[in-house]
N, C-alpha and C positions, 0 to 999 in steps of 0.2 A: 836607316835613320833611327836614332835612339830617342825614344820618348820619355825614358826614365833614367835618372841618375842612379847607377848601381850603388855607388858609395853612400848616397843618401838612404837608399833602401836598406842597405846593410846596417847603417847607423840606427834607423828606426827598428830594425830587426833586433839589434843589441838591446835597445830600450825595452821592447816588449819581452825579450828573453829574460832580462833582469827581473822584471815584474813576475814572470812565470816562475823563475827560480825561487823568489821569495815565497810564493804560494806553495811550491813543492817542499821547500825546507820547513815551512810551518806545518805542513801536512806530516812530514817525517817526524818532527818534534812531538806532534800530537799523538801519533799512533806507532812510534818506533818500538814500544814495548809490546805491542799487540800484533803487529804484522811484520813479517820479514820482507826484505827486498827494497824497502823505501829508501834506505841509505844509498843503494845503488842507483835508484832513479834520481835522487837528489844530485849525486855525483855526475850522472849523465847530463842533467840540465846545466850544471856548473861548467862542465867541459864544453858543451855546445856554446854557451855564452862567452867563455874565454876565447874559444876559437874564432867567434865572430869579432871580438875585440881585436884579435891579432890581424884579421882580414882588414878591418877598418884602418889599422895602423900601417898598412902596406905603404912603403915608401919612407916611413919613419923608423922602421925596424928592418933587420936583414930579411931578404925575400924568402929564404928557406924557412923562417919562422912564420911568416904570414901565408905561406903556401903549403909547404910540406907538413910543418908542425900543426898548423891550424886544421888541415884536412884530416890528419891523423887523429887529432883530438875529436873531431866530429864522428869519425868511424868508431873510435874507441868508446865514445859516449853512447853511440847507438848500440854497441854490443853490451855495454853495462846496463843500458835500459832493458835489453832483452833478458839479461841475467836477473835483473830486478823483477821482471814479470814472472820468471820461473820461480824465484824464491817466494814471491807473493802468493802464487796459486799452488805452491808446493809440488811443482813438477820439474825438479832439477834433472838435467840431462847432460850427456858428455859434451864437452866444449872444444875438443881437440881440433875439429874441423874449423871452428870459428877462429881459434888462435892462428891456425895456418892461413885462413882467409885474411886476417888483419896483417899478418906478416907479409903475405904476398902483396897486399895493397900498399904497404909502406915501401916495399922494394920497387914496385912499379912507379910510385910517386917520385921516389928518389931518382930513379933512372931517367924518367922523362922530365926531370927538373935540372939535374946536374949534368947528365950525359947528353941527352938529346931532348931539349926543351920542347914540350908540346902541350898546350892548354887543352886541346881536344882530347888527347889520350888521358890526361889527368882527370878531366871532367867525366869521360866515359868510365874511368876506373872508380871514381867515387860514386857515380850513379849506379853502377852494377853492384858494387859492394853494399851500398845502402839497400838496394833491391833484395839482395840475398838475406840480409839481416832482418829487414822489415817483414819479408815473407815468412821467416821463422816465427816472428811475433804474431802474425796473423794466424798461422797454423796452430800456435800454442793457444791463443785466446779463443779460437773458434772450433778447435778439434781436440787438442790433447787433454784439456781439462775436463772435469766431471760436468755432466749436463746441468747439474744444479747451480753451477757457478757461471755458466755461459751468459746468462742475462746480465751479470755484473761486468763481464769483460768484453761484451760485444762492442761497446763504444771505443775502447782502446784498440781492439782488433780492426774496427772500421777505419780509424785514423791511420793505422799502419798500412791498411790496404790502400788508402789514398796515397800514402807515401810511395807504395809500390807502383801505382799507376803513374804518378808523377815521374818516378825514375825511369819507367818504361818509355814514356813520352820523350824524355831527355835523351835516352839511349837512341831512340829512333831518329830524333832530330840530329843528333851528333853523328849518326851513321850516314845520314843523307848528305850533310854538309859539315864543314869544319870551320873553326874560328879563323877569321882572317887576321886577327890580332892575337898576340901572345900575352896580352895584358887583360886580366879578368875584368877590370873596370871598363874596358872598351869592348866587351864581348857581345853587346847588342841587346835588342829589345826582348828576345826570347829568354835570355838568361835573367833579365830583370824581372820578367813575368814569373819565371820559375822561382826566383827569390821571394816574390810576394806570396806565391802559393805556399812555399816552405814556411813563411812567417805565419800565414793563416793556419796551416796544419799544426805548427808548434803550439799556437794558442789553443786549437781544438784538442791537441794531445794533453795539454795541461788540464783543461777542463774535464776531459774524459777520465784522466787518472784520478783527479779529485773526486769525481762522481763514483768511480769504481771503489775507491777506498771507503768513502762515506757510506755507500750502499752496503758494502760488506760489514762495516762497523754496525750499521743499523740491523743487519741480518743477525750478527753475533749477539747484539744486545737483545734482540727479540728472542733468540735461542736461550740466552742466559735467563731472561725473564720467565720464559716458559719452564725452564728447569727449576728456577727458584719457586715459582708458583706451585709446581707439582710437589716439590720437597716441602714447601711451606704447609700445604694442606694435607699431605699424606702421612706425615710423621705422627706418632701417637702421643706426642707431647703438646702441652699448651704453649702456643707461640702468639705473642701479641706485639704490635707496634704502638707505642704510646708517646705522647709529647712529654719531654723531660720536665718542663716547667710545671705542669699541672696533672700529668697522668692521663690526659684525654686519649681515648682509644680511637684509632682509625683503621686498624686491621687486626683481625684475629683469625685463627685457623679452626679446622674442625676438631682438632685435639683440645682446643680451649673449651669448646662446647661440651665435649665428652667428659672432661675433668671437672669443670666448674658448674656445668648445667646452664650457663649463659650462652645463648645462640648469638649469631652475628648481629641480628636486629636488636637484641637486648644490650649488646655492648657498644654498638656504634654511637658516637656522640656522647658517651658517658665516660666518667673517670673511674679509676680504681676505687676512689673514695665513694663515689655514687653507688657502686656495686658492693661496697663493704667487703672487698675481696681480701684485704689484709686483716687477719684476726687481731693483730697488734699494730696499731698505727705507728708506734715507735719503730717497728721493723721497716715500714715503708720510708720513713724519714731517714733512717740510717742508710738504706739502699740509695736513696737520692744523693745523700752526702758522699757516699763511697763512689758512686758513678761520677759525681762532679769532680772528685779529686783524682781518681785513677782510671776513669773512662770505662771500667768494666768490673763485673762481679762474677765469680766462678763458684758454682756448687755450694751455695749457702743454703742452709736448711731453715725453712720458715713454715708457719701454719697459715693456711688459706681457708676462706669460708665459701662453700658452694652456695648456689642459689637456694637450695633446700635448707640451708643453715648448718649442714653437716661440715665438720672440720676435717680438712685433709692436710697431710704433711707433704710438702713439696721441696724439691731440690731446685733452687732458683739460680739461674745464670742470666746475665744481661750485659749489653754493650751499647755505648752511645754511637749512633750513626747520624749523618747529616742528610736530611731530606728537604730539598728546596731551601737550603741554608738554615733550616730549623733543627736544633738539637733534639733528636728523638731517641727512644730506647727500644732496642730489640730484645725482648725478654723471652726466656724459655723456662717453663715449669714442668718438672718431671714428677709425676705422682709416685711417692714412695710410702703411701699410707700402709699398704699391705706389708711391705718390707719392714716398716716401723713396728707394726703389731707382731710380726714374726720375731723381730729383735727383742721386743718386750717379753714375749713368751719364752724365748731362749734365755734371757736374763733371769726370768723367774725360775726356770728349770735349773739353771746353774746355781742359783741361791739355794734351792731345795736340795740339790745334790751336795752342796757344801755343808749344809746342816746335817744331812744324813751321814756324810763322811766324818764330820766332827763327832757325831754320836758313836759311830763305829770305832773311832779312835779311842773313846773312853774305855771300851772293852779291852783294847789292846794295851792299855796303860797299866800302871801298878795298882792293883786292887787290894784294899785292906780287907782281909778275910779272917774270920775266927778260926783258930787252929783246932777247936773242939767241935763246935756246932756247924762250922762252915758257912755262917752268915757273912754277908758283905756289907760294909758300912758305906752309905751313900754320901753325897756332898753336904747334906744337912746334918750328918752325924747319926742318922738312924741306921739300925742294923736290919737288913732285909735278907730273906732267903735267897739262895742262888737263883731259884726259878723266878722269883719276883723281880730281882735286879736285872737279869738278862732279858726278861720279857719287856721291861720298861725301857731299856736302852738299846733294844734291837727289835727286829721283826721275827725273831725266833719263837717257835711254839714248842711246847713240851707234851710228850706222851709218857705215861708211867708204866714201868715193868719191874722186874726183879732179876738181878744177875744170878748166876749159878751158885756162887759162893754164899751169897745171902740166903738163897733158897735152902741150901743144905744146913746153914747155921740156924735159921729161924723156923724152918719147916722140915725138920729131919725125918718126920714120919710120913711125909707126903712125897710120893715119887712124881714130882711135877716136871722136873728138868733132868735131862740126861747130859747131853753135850752142848746145848745151845740155850740162849736166853729168849723167852717169849714175852710179848707185851701183855 
């Protein structure tokens, strides 16, 4: 005696499947750039739903479509779901055995539909194939993945485990007795109850997949927040989050305190204007204008005032980000004060060297010298001795002595020099 109309159950199954497909497709669109495998899961759900539609249309379409094609789509979808799980958890494995399994399933379905029709064998075939595929999903979700992810995948593994149990019960039932009718819609109460169980499991699977993806999303967001927090507070640069409209600060890092002298409590609830952080208010206005137009500023050099009043030179970069739909500015200040002083010292040294080189060049130029007294005329027209001129235009110093020829000429009676010159 049949207490349930299987066609009605299948139709309600189609309606719930369509709803589940919508949820999975939305989940795929939301997280497709973040997680792999969601496209395969969406395709799995679509195939399962189309297969049910073909079953409902039995009698209105060719039987091979509502029986062989629909069951093939169910098994193919199940395999795609398993592949989606593997991609999602990053545990891709060889699939040759599964391709052989699906091929064997199709051959059995075709044989016992076209050659020797048997609803019992076809039902055993689909139950056994689903059991093998779902068992692989259970093994993946509960054993193959890293222990840290098992809390996320436990629910999906549990639903697949329930699919396995349902398939086992169907196999036992079909092994004990066979269908008296070769029409699936007249297969009896047990098959109707099995369909209801499949419908409930499909809803549970949808829910568990959504929970798995969202939990992993929350886990990754938490990891990213931790990385950002560590990077935010550990870098030696001053980083601050401010409101674009008025410069109100709501987050600063330790580098901000080290560079400006303003600690977290000093800055919270204050604006950059309150802290008199910008030495020139025009610079702040120009930055706001630039950010409004181009959304970012890169490596602009400005002066900033520390809490002590000391002026520091900073390399300023900023970008507009949205926080709770409010335009905010993420700013970074790199203290280049020491480098600035080094550059100034270098420029000063270069200027001094240029002056020294220019003076040395005067000595290498054309010098007006008297052909008799050997005096040199300077730029002002005065005649100076060679010693005075060279001493003034270079760092050379003179010591006085007498050469051998002059010694013989002016001091012939004194035997002061033989073969060398003395000072």
